N, C-alpha and C positions, 0 to 999 in steps of 0.2 A: 521269044525268051533265051533262044538262045542267041542270037541276034545283038538283044540288050547288053545281054553279056561280054561278046564281039567288042559290040563299040566300049565296053567300059575298060576293057580291059586297053585299047585298041589308044582308050584316052589318057588312061594310066600311065601306060607306055609313054607317049608324048609330052605330056606334064613332068614324068621322072626328072628329067632334065632340069627344067626349071624349077624346079622342086631343090634339088641341090646346090644346084646353081646359086639362090636364092643365099644359102648358107653360107656364100664362101664372102668372107673378108679380100680385099685387096688395098694393099699398101704401092703406093708408089714416092720413093724417096726425089727430095730436092736435094738435087746435085749439090748448090750452089749455098743450101745451108749447111749443108755435111761435113765430117771431115776424117782424114786418113791418115795417123799418125804412124812411126815405128821409129822403133829405139833398138843401135845395135852396141853390145859390149866390147868395147875394144883395151885391148894393154892397157893403153894412156885415160884413155875417157871413153863416156859414151855419144854414141854417134845419135843424133834426132834427126828426125827429115819427116815431108811430108807427101800425101801424093793426094793427086787428082778422083773422086768420086765420081764416074761420069754419070751417073746414073743408075735408075733397077729399078723394078718392080717385084713382089711378092705377094703373092695369089694362096691361099690356105682355107683349110676347111677347117673348122677351130672342132667338131664331131668325131670327124676322121683323124686329122693330123696330115691327111696330106698336102702336101705344098708344090711348090713350084713358079716359073721368074725366074730374073736371075737379078745380079748387085755385079755392077760391071766400074772397075777402076781402070782409068787411066798409067796404065807402067809410065806411058814416054814422059811427064807429069813429077816421077818422081822426083825430089833432090832431099838434099841435108845439107846444102849451105856453101859449100867448098863446089866450089869447079873443075877440081884434078879428084876429086871421090866421088863426086855424082859424074864423070867421063867415065871413071871406071863403074860405076855399079850401072850405069848404059850401057858400054859395049863389051863389058865380061860377066858382070856376073847377072843383071838381068836381061839383059841383048832385049831391049826394049824395041830396036828392026825388025827384030824374026815374032817378038813375041809384046806385040803392043798396049794387049788387054790381059788382066786377071779381072776374075768370072768365078762369084760361087753363086751355086744354087742351090735353092734349096728343096729337098725332097719332102719331109716329115719336119713341125714343130711341135716340138712337146711341152704340153702343159698350159694352161688356158690366159689370156689375156683382159684384165679388167678395165672395163668400159674408161674409169678414171682411175689417175695413182698409178703404181709403179705390180711388176708384174716379174717375174724370173721366168723365166722359157728357154729351153733348148732347141736350136736350129739344128737341123740334122742334111747336111749336102753332099755336095762335092767342087774342091776348090781346083778350076785349071791356072795354073803358074808356071808360067816356060813349057809352054805344050805341054804336060801330062796332067791328067788328075787325079787328085788328092782326097776322098774320102776324110769328113771334119764334122765334131759335134760342136758345134761353140754354142757357150753359155749366154743367155744378149737380156740385158734389165731394160723392160720398154716401160716409157712414162705414156701417159695418152688424158685427152679431155678435149672432147666435141670431136672436131673431124682433125685434130693433129695429134701427131704419136712421133716418138723420137726413143733410140733404140742405144743403148754401149755394150760394145763386145769388146771381148782384147781374144787374140789368137798366138797362139805360137808356131814357128812358120821354121821347120828345119833344114831349111834353104841346101846345106851343103849334102847333106843326104838325097836328095829331091832331087842333084844332079848339078845345083849349079854350082859357079865358080867361087872359092873361095878365094876374098878380099886380103889377106895379112902378107903383108912380107917382112919379110924379118924379123925383127924385133918385138913388131908393133902386130899382134893376132888379134882376130875378131872372133866373136862367139861364133858357132856355128849353125845355131837360133838368131832369131828376129825376130822380136816382138810389134806385134802389129795393134794397132787401136780403133776402133772405129765407132764416130758419132755421128749415127745416119739422123736425121730429118724428113722427116713424110708427112702425106698424109692419105687417110681413109678412103679410096676410090669405091663407095658401095652403098648398094640398100639400106643397109644400119646405120652408118653414117649420112649420109639422107635424112634418114626417120629422127633423126638425133636433135 
């Protein structure tokens, strides 16, 4: 009898990771179909630019909200449509030779994602930018159907407060916060998506 109990406990312990991981959801981002844009207000006009999503994967447990993975942006691909401005952005503000990647690492997902249609969630995590980590909570609108999923989010980055150079010159003043918008496209890569 005692041997059967021990065997049952051992079996339960061995199966627990499999049971837990069966509930985990995974989203693999499609870098080519995703878009990262930024807007910086200046004295005379708004500066609009783009960055390239290098890739990413987010894993989360819908029951607990625990999340992991990363979303990577290639800072070297940033451009604002003006060679002189882009050179200053890469050389003095982002310093992309030293800090070529911008990475967001999710730690927790708050809210639930519907199988189809739109859902609003919060993603709590850490943004690594210019060599420093910054805790962030991002609100995202997620839309899914089948194995495809897309998400939109916006974040305000106080880049000067975070230690980056202010690109202002003379009377042409730049705002101290840049608005970044992400439109991410991806697919579910897990047992739940396979069952649909």
